N, C-alpha and C positions, 0 to 999 in steps of 0.2 A: 047292606054290609056296613060294619062299623069302621070308622077312620082309626088307624093305628099309629102309634108313636114310632119315630125312626130311631130312637135311643135303644141300642142293643143291650146295654148293660143292666138296664132296669126294665122290668116288664111294663109295657105301655098300658095305660088305662083304657078301658073301653069307653066309647062315646056315650054309652048309656049311663055311665057313672058320672058324666059331666053335667053340671047344672045348665040351665038355659043361658045364664050370663056367661059362664065359661065357654060354652059352645059358640056363642056369638063372638066372643073375644078371639077365640082361635080361628074362627072363620075370617074375621077381619084381618088378623095378622098374616094369614096365608095369602089372602087376596091382595093386600097392599104391600107386602114385603118387596124390597128391591131385588131380591133374588128370585130365580124361577123355581117353581115347585110343581111336581106332578105325582099322581099315585096310579099305579098299574095293578090290575088284578092278576091272578095266577095265569090267566090266559094271555097276558101281555097287552090288555086293552086299557086305554085311558079311562080312569074312573073320575079323575078330577085334576084340574090344573089351575094355577092362579093366573092373574091378569098379566104378570111380567113374562111368564113362560109363553103365554098365548101370543104376546107381542113379539117375542123372540122368533116363534114359528111363523108369525104373520097370519095367524088363524084366529078364529073365534072359538071360545071354550066349548059351546054346545056342539060345534061341528066335530069336535075331537072325542067327546064322551062316548065310550063304548066301542071305540075303533082302535085298531093297532097302529103303531108308527108307520107301517108300510101303507096303511090306508090314507093317512093324513099328511105325511111328509113328502114333499115333492122330490127331495134328493134321495135316490136309492142308497147312497153311502150313509146319509144321516139315519135313515130307517134301519139299515143293517146294523149300525153301531148301537142304536138304542136297543134293538131286539137281542143283540149278542150280550149286552150288559145285563138286560133283564133275565135272560136265560142263565147267566153265570150266577146271579144272586139267588135265583130260585133253586139253583143246583147246590146251594149251600154256602156261597161266598159271603163273608160278613160285610164286605164293602168293595165296590168297584169304582175306581177313579179314572177319569180320562180327560185329557185336554182336547178340545175339539173346536174346529172352526166350522160353525153351522152354515150350510148353504142357504138355509131359510133366513128370512128377515131382511131388513134394509141395511145397506152398508153404512159405515160411520163416515165422519167428515173427511177422512183420508181416502175414501173410496174403497176400502178393504172391508171384508167380512170381519165381524167381531169374533174374538177368541173367548170361548167359554170353557169353564171347568165343570164337568158333569160328574156328580157323585151319586152312586146307586147303593141303597141300603134295603135290607129285608124289613118288611113291616110284619111283626109277629103278633099272633094272638096268644092262645094258651100254649101253643106248641110250635108247629111248623109255621113258616112264613105264609101269611095270607095274601101277600102282595109285595110290591116293590115301590119304595119311595125314591124319587129322584130330585136332587137339588142342582140347579145351574147357577154358577157364579161367574160374572163378567170379569175376565182377566185381560181384556184387550190392552189396557194402559200398561199393566205390568209386562205383558208380552212384548209390546212395542219397546218398552224400556230395555228389556232383556235383549231384544234383537239389536237395538241401537248400541247397547253396551258390547254385544258380541262383535258388531261391525267395527266399533272403536278399537277393541282389542286386536281384531284382525289387521286393521290399518296400522296400529302401533307396532305389531310384530312385523308387518311387511316393511315398515319404515326402518325398524332396527336391522332387519335382514339386508335392506338396501344400503344401509350405512355401515355395515359390518360391525354392529354393536351387539354385545352380549350382556344382557341384564343379569345382575346377581344381587343377592341380599346377604346380610349378616346380622347377627343379633347385636344387642347393645354392647356386649363385650368384644365385638369384632370377630366372633367365630361364625363361620359359614355353617348354617344348619339345613339349608334347602339345596337340593341338587340343582345343577345347571348343565343339562345335557349338551347345550351348544358349546360351552367352554370345554367340556370333556371331549367333544368331537374334534376340537382344534388341537388339544394337547394330548389326547390319547389316555388321559387319566381315568381310573375307575372312580366310582362314587366315593368309596372309602378313601382313596388317595386325594380326592378333591376337597372333601368336607373339612371343617375346622380351619386350620391354616395351611392345609395341603395345597391349595391353589398357588401358594408362593413357590412351591417346588418346581413349577413349570417355568419360572423366571430363569434367565441366564445366570450361571454361577457368579459372574462378576457383578450382576445387578441385584441379586436376591437380598443381600444384607441391607442395601440402601432402601429397597422397596419395603422390606419388613420394618425398618426403623421409621420410615415415613408413615406406614399404616398404624404402628403403635402410637406414634405421636398424634396422629389424627384422632384415634380412638380416645386417647387420654385427654386431648384438648377439645373433643367434640367439634373439630374443625373439618372442613372439606378436605378430602383426600384426593390428590391429583399427582400422578406420577407417570413417567414414560419409561418403559423398560422393554427388554427383549424377551420373547416367549418362545420356548422350544415347542415346535409342532410335532405332529405324529410322524412326519417325514424325516424329522431329525434336523431340519434347518431352523433358523431363528427369524422371527418377524417382530417388528416393532409394534407395541400396543401402548395405548394411553388408557389408564384406568382412573376413573373418577367416581367417587362415592360421596354422598351427602347424608348427614344424620337426620333421621325423622324424629322430631320432637313432639311430645304431647305435654304442653305446659312446660314444666322444668324437667320432665322425665325424657330420657333418651329411649325410644322404643326399638329402633332398628336402624340399619344402614341399607341404603339402596344405591347401587352403582351400576356402571356400564363399562365394559372393556371394548375399546374401539381399535380396530386394525388401522394403523397410520403408517404402514410400511411404505406405501407409495408416496405419501406426503413427506415422510422422513427422507426417503431417497431423493425426492425432488429438492427438498431443503438442503440436503447434503451436497447434491450436485450443484445447486445454486451457490452454496458457500464455497465449494471448491473452485467454481468458475470465477466467483468474486475474488477469491484469494489469488487465483492464477492471473486474473486481470490486474490485480493490485501489484503482484510480483513483477508482471511484465512491464507495467508502468514504472515501477521502481527501477527495474533494470534499464529501461529506456532513459530515465533521468540520470542514472549512474553512468551510462554510456555517454550521454551528452556531456555530463560533467567531466568525465575522463577525456573525451575528445577535446573539450575546451582547455583542460590542463595541459594535455600533450601539445596542443597548438601553441601554447605559450613557451614551451620548452625549446630553446634554440640550440643548445649544445647536447652532445651525447650524455654528458654528466647530468644535465637537467632532465633529459628523458628518463634516465635511470632513477633519479630522485622522484620524478613524477610517478613513474610506474610503481615504485615502492609505496608511495602514499596511496595510490589507487588500489594496490593489492590489499592494503590494510582496510581502507574505508569501503571500497566497492565490492571486493571479493571476500573479505574476511580472512585473508591469508595471514599466517604467522610470519612468513618470510617470502621475499620475491627475488628472483634472479633473472638477469638479462645477459644473454650470450650473443656474440657476433661471430659469424662464420668468416674465417680467413680464406679467401679464394686461393691463396698461394699454397698453404699447407693443408687446406680442407679440414681445419680443426676449429672447434669452438673456443673462443677466448672470452672469459667472463668479464663483463663490464661492471664498474662500480667504484672500487676504492680509488683507482687512478683518476676518476672523474669527480671525486669529492662527494660521492654518494655511497649509501650502504650497499654492500656487495650482496651476492646471491645467498641462498639459504645455506646455513651451516648446521652441521650436526653437533651433538654434544661433544663428540670427540674431535671436532674441527674438520671432519672429512666432508666431502661432497660426493654426490652420486650423479655424474654427468651423463649416465646412460639414458636417463629419461629425456634429456634435451637432445641427445644424439639420435634417439629413436624418433623424436618429433621432426627433426631436420631430415633424417634419412627417409622416413616414410611419408613426410609432408602431411601428416595428420596428427591430431592430438594424442598424447599419452596420458591416460587417466587411470589412476589406481586409488580407489577409495579407502583401502585399508592395506596392512602389510601382506595379507594373504593374496590379494589381487596383485600387489607389487611382485611377490615371488613368482606368481603365475606369468606375469608379463615379462619377467626377466629370465625366463627359462633359457633363452638363446644367448644371454649375456654370460659373463664370467660368473659362475655360480658362487665361487668363493668370495669374489668381490661383492656380489649382491648380498650374500649372507652377512658378511662383515659390516656392510653398510647398515643393514636392518638391525644388527645387534647393537651398533654404536649410536644410532640416531634415536631422537625422541619424536621424530616426525611419524605421522600415521596416515597421511593422505598426500597425494602428489598429482599435480596437473602440469604437463609440459605442452606448449603449443608452438608450432613452427611460425616464424616470421617470414612472410613471403612478399616478394616484390616482382611484379610481372610474372607470377607463377614460379619464380625461383627462390629457394631459401636463402635468406641473408642472416639468419640467426634463430634464436629460440627464446621463449619466455616461460618461466617456471614459477608456479605458486606451490607452497607446501603448507600443511596444516598440522597442528599438534594433536588433533583428534580425527577419528575416522569421518569421512565426508561422503555423502551420497550426492553425486553430481547428476542432476536431472538433465533431460534433453534440452529444456529451455535454458538452463544455466550454461550448458555446453555451447549453445548458440551464442549466448552473451559473451562467453570467454573467447570464442573464436572471433567475434566482432571486435572485442577489445584487443586481441592480438593483431588484427588487421590495422587498427588505429596506431598501435605501438610500432608496427613495421613502417607505416608512413612517417611517423614522427622520427624514427631512427634514421631513415633515409634522408629526411629533410635536415636533421641535425648534422649528419655527416657531410652533406652538401654545404650547409652553412659554415661548418668549421673549415672546410677546404677553401671556400670563397673568402671567409674571414681572414684566414692566414694570408691569402693573396692580397686582400685589401690592406692588411697591416703591413705587408711587405711594400706595397705601393706607397702607402702613407709614409713609411720610414724612408723610402727613396726620395721623397719630395722634401724631406727635412734634412738639414746638415747633420752629418755624423758627429762632428765635433765643432765647437766654437773656437774661434781663433785665440791664440794666446798672445796677448799684447802687453808689453811692459807698462806698468802703471795702472792697469785696470783688471778687474776680475769679472768674468761674465758667466752666467748660468741660465739654462733654459729648462722649462717644464712643459710636458705635453701629456694629456690624458684624453683619450677618445670618449665622447659622451654617448655614442650610439651603440645599441645592442645588435645592430644589423651589420651587414657586410659592406655598407656604403662607406666610401672614403670621405673624411671630413674636409672642410674648406679652410680650416685654420692653418697658419704656417708662421714660421719665424726664420730669420736668417741674420748672419753677422759675418763681416769679412773686412780685412784691412784694405785701405786705399793706398795708392802709390805715394801720396804725400805724407804718410805716417799716421793719418787719422784712421778711425774705425767706423764703419757704417753698420747700422743695425735696423732691422725692420720687423714689425709684427703686424700681420694682416688677417683678414677674414673674408673669404668668398662665401656669400650667402648660399645655402643649399648644401646638398650632399650628393655623393656619387661621382661618377667619372667626369661628368660635365664640370662640376665644381673643382675637381682635382686638376683637370687639364687647364682650366682657366687660371687656377692658382699657380700652376707650373709656368704658364706663359708670362704672368705678371712677375713672378719671381725671377725668371731668366731675363726679362726685359729690364727689370730694375737693376740687376747686376751690371748689365751692359751699359745702361745710362749712367750708373754711378761711377764707372771707371772713366767715362768721357767728360761728364759734367756733374760732379758729385754733390753740388749744393742741393739741399732738399727740395726747394721750390722748383728748380730746374728738372730734377728727376721726376717729380709728380706731374709737371706739365708735359714732359715727354710720355709718361705713362697714360695721360689722358688722351694724347693723340693715338697711341697704340691701341688703347682700349676702344676708341671709336671705330678703329679699322678692323679689329679682330673679335671683339666680344659683343654679345647680344645686349639689348636694352634691359633684359630681365636679370642680367648677371651683375648683381650689386656687390661691389668690392670696396672694403674700407681698409685703411692701414695707417700706421704711424712710422715715419722714416726719420732717422736722425744720423748725424755725423758728429763724433766725439773726438776732441783733441786730448789725448791722455796727459800731455804736459801741462795744459792750462785748465783743463776741466770744462772747457767751453763745449756746449752742445748746441748744434744748429738742427732745428726740427721742423717738419711739416706734418700736418694731420689731415688725412683725407677722410673725414667723417667718422673717425674712430674715437674710442673712449680716451679720456685724458690720462697721461702717464701719472704714476704715483711716485712721489719723492719721499723717501724715508731717511731721516737724519738721526745722528747719534745723540745730539744734545737738545733738539727741538722736536716738536710734534710733526707727524707726517702731513703732507698736503698734496693736493692734485694740481698738476700743471695746467691750469685753466687757460686756454687760448681761444681766440675767436674760431668757432666751428667752421670747418670747410666741408665741402660736399664730397661724396664718394667719387671714386674714379669714373671718368667718362662723362661727368656732369660739368658742363663748361663753367669755369670760374677762375679767378686769378688766385693762384696758390699763395698762401701766406708763408712767411719765413720767420721762425721764432728762435731767439738766441737767449741762452741762460747758462749759468755756471754751476757746476756740481762741485761742492766742497768735499775735501778729503773726509772719508768716513761715511759719506752719504751713498744711497743706493737709489737708482732710477729703475722703476718696474713698469714694463709694458705688459698688457694683459688683454685677453679676449672677453667678449660679453658673457661667455659661459661661467666666468668666475663670479660675476656680480648679479646676473639676471637668471631667473628660472620661473617656473609656473606660479610660485608662491611669493616671488619677490621682484619688484619693479626695478628698473635700472637706477632711478634716482635714490631709492632707499638702499640699493645695493652699494652705490658709491659711498654713501654716508657710512654704511657698515664697514666697508673696506678701510676707510680712514680710521674708524674706531678700532678695528682688529689690529691694524698696523701700529697704532699708538700703544698697544699693550705688549708689543714684542720686547723681549728681554735684550739687553745690550749685546750679548754674545750671538743672538739671532740676527740682529741688525748688521753686525759686522761680518756675517757669513751669508753670501747670496744664495747658496744652496739651501741652507736651513731657513732663510727668509722666505723663499718661494714655497717650501714645504709647509711652513707655518701659515702662510696666507691661504693656501689651498685648504688645509685642514680647518682653519678658522672660518672661512667663508662657506664651505660646503657642509659644515656640521649641522645636522638637522634638516638638510635639504637633499632631495634626490637629484643627482646630476643628470640633466637631460640635454646637455650640449657639450661640445669639445671645450676643454679648459687648456689654454696656452698662455705661458708667461715667459718673458725675457728680462733678466735683471742685469744691470751694469753697476758695478760697485767700484768706487774710487777709494782705495785704502788710504789711511793716513800716511804721511811722508816717511815715517820711520818703519812702516810695516813692509815686509818683503812681498813683492808681487808673486802671484801664483805661477 
């Protein structure tokens, strides 16, 4: 039988037509080719196979010749596949291709059987097929590559599924040309609705324009597209997606865009929750700081007026209120009385028409709970039980748009109300409500403390006034004037005092002293010294004798820590002679009409109660001169020492105009203003002036 060609389009030449050289060449090619080759006769028997195919089968060629595949192949499946292909070709098929993993042969280095592509062709003579030619090509490497690629694609798709990513593509112009079933499953769009720029229609109406602008900019600039927007799902709700696409370049040419839509709803909600928590924590911290600041400011407010002023400033800075009002409940008539103007501070909230709406504060007091209306509609609803006409008139006239009234409670009982008003509607959160209630609690404490302070301060002032003479004696030939200003902001009584009284012999006695310390102890000590001095002066008026007697009394009645200083003098109005003793006090100031002022420097004595021999000093006051006794509050403070204060006192006195020097009342006022200018008074200031008019001037 002649060997036939497998080329079906051109009639194959017969072997007899080949020369010896051509026949040998063909035989060599078939035998040495890297592909498997076999020829079967019409009975399906092997007529010839090359070395490669024999190796594939794991057989020798002579053992196969003249036998069918079922006779020589160990695998029934392999034999059946061969015989089926042969039969199909002999039945008229032009070619039969099959990919087949042969059971025969040795496995490759991976341990798997190799994959072969078997192609079957009719071998034609003059007419019908005289047999079947089979070619076997090793596709193992390509098969493994395809399998690996398939696995990679499966893993990639699994990863995208696990990360909620939807891959999409667009052409160079930004138009979507390929369908994306995953996206359409999410949005419910049809393919026609999705393609082109239709995918943008799934974006939230508020986000669509922004996303489209960003996509157009990215396409125009060939830059990465990265946007976060809301997407409407099939169920009608919206989820947050992040869409990111990158341009695929080939050289300088943009080929296409590849991107991914990622569902970030959970992450976005977590971020949003974290931001809200951070904001809430920040607001809570800010409210705490504001409450601490408000508490500190209210703690410094001693009077009711200062409390009102502090609350007005707190309302502006800590609450953001446009106006603040504070009302006190009168226990007698059970009515609220607004605090403010009479205490030197801004009063409660006023409307454009000058009217007020006390109903809000009355509600807070009556119900003992906050009254909150964030807008006029809420105000009308809350005032249903009030006088409707009054409420409507108030809302018509006012520019206010939100109101908060809080009860001020002490031991659970209302003592007043606090009100904030706002020029715009205000949404009062639960957290802010807690802050406002805490602020009202601090305000109630400050108001109670201020009322107590004012009662005690009035009592202290009355006690202080009772310890000082109501009037100075009127003595012919002299003019006397005193000045007292308390330096304490608290309810304690000061220890400064002054006194003057006529003696039986026609002279005048005067004293200015200072009991160190404050309070009842200092006041009572000062009262004992004052009364004892008067008693001693009437029996033995000379200054040294009076101070010696005071020393004995002081040792018997006062404690060792009760330091008391004083200057005591006796003046003869006819001669101008002054006899003086100084128990550790500051030197008197002498102001003259014609010469400069000077301090009456004497040898310093010790305070009362410290054993020493009391000195006695005598000098004359010329007509027109003024002698001024003063306490250390005039010359000493936190910023000025006593020595520099005394020098400054002389300087200030030297600048007094003649009409001031001749009037003791003006002289004292001038010295106080000049010495305290630029300084904060932190101690009692007490002065006593004795002026001897010129002979032709009429006594006061």
